N, C-alpha and C positions, 0 to 999 in steps of 0.2 A: 103599264110597261110590258112589252113583249118579252116572252122568255127567249133565251138564245136559241138560235137554230141548231139543229143536229143533222149530221150526215154520217154515212158509213164510208170508211176507208178500208181497203184490204191491201196489206203488204203481201205481194204475190210470191210464189215459190222461188223464183229466181233471186229475189232480193233477200228472202229469209236465208236461202242457201249461202249467200255471200255475206251474211252477218251485217246486213244494212238496217236492221230493225231500229236500233237506237238513233242512227243517223237520220232516218226518215221521220221518226217521232220528233226529233229535235227541230226539224224544219216546220212541222205543224205548230209546235209550242212557240218557236221564235216568231211565228206569224199570227199570234194571238188566237190559236185554236187550242182549246183544252181537250185532253183525252179523258172522256167521262168513263169509259170502260174499254178494256181490250183483253184479248185472249189469243193464245196460239193454239190452233186446231189443225187437224188433217181431215178434209172432207172427202167423201166418196165421189166417184164420177156421177152417180145418180143425184147426189146432193148438188153438185156443180150444175148438172143439167137442169135441175129445178130452179136454182139461183139464176141461171142465165136464160131461162125460158123465153124471155123477151127477144132473144136473138136466134131462136130455134130455126127460123126460116133462112138464116144467112149461111153462106158457104163455110164460114170459119167456126160455126157453132160447135161441131164435134171436137175440133182441135182445142178450142177455148175450154171446154169442159174437161178434156183430158189434161190440159195444162194446169188448170186451177186445182185439180185433185192429185197432181203429180208429187206434191210434197207439202210440208207444213206451210200454213199461211197465218198471218196475224190479222184479226179483224178488230177494228177500232170504231168507237163512237166518238166523233169529233164534235165539239160544241163551240159556238161563238157567233158573233155577228156575221151574217151572210156566209155561214159555214159552207154551204153547198158551192156557191160560186167561188169562194176563196180557195177551197180545196181543189176545184177544177183548174183554177189558175196555177196553183202550186204544182199540180201534177204535170201540166203541159200537154201538148198534143199526143194522141194515141201512139203515133209513130215517133220514137225518140229523135229520128233524123230531122223531123219538122218541129220539134219542141223548142221553145224559147230557152235561151241561156239561163242557167241556174234553176230550172224547173226540175222536179224529181225525176221525170222521165229522161230529160237531157243529161242529168248527172249520172243516173244509174240504169236506165233502160238499155236493154241489149238489142231488142228488135221490136217490131210492131206487136208480136205475140208475147215476148218476154219483156214487158214494159214496166215491170216492178210494182205498179200500184193500180188499184181500181178506186173509183169514187162515184157515189150516187150522182145522177145527172138532173134530178128534180126533187122537190119536196115530197112528192108522192112516192117516188122510188126510194128515197132516203128512208121514209117510214117503213116501207115494205122490206127493204134490205136490212134495216136494223132489227126488225121483228124476226127476220129469217135466222139471224145469227144469235140474237139475244132474247129469244122468247123464253120466258120462265113463269 
């Protein structure tokens, strides 16, 4: 039997600031994703730059790093069957205007930049991203 898949989710500064942590966590739980670990942290711009290194050639990279380090975030390890794809579906499109109804970004996202959540996009990145925040 396969062990359940794990993925990383980040509740971004805009959502933390608006006290949406429990609302977002409950969406994961209602959709059969368990929260294996989570913590509220405030990362530096340098740490954000390291985390988002995959995007460093893109024009939005600097803004992305500034934003992620602009306030507290909550990092979560989600676990469950098809956790990566399920989390991506629950989040919705990057731009909240294009996100489907009842997705996290449609419900809570403010803009393409302040879209409330991040989720790993592949098994390889999920492993790297979990290790980035939960290395011990």
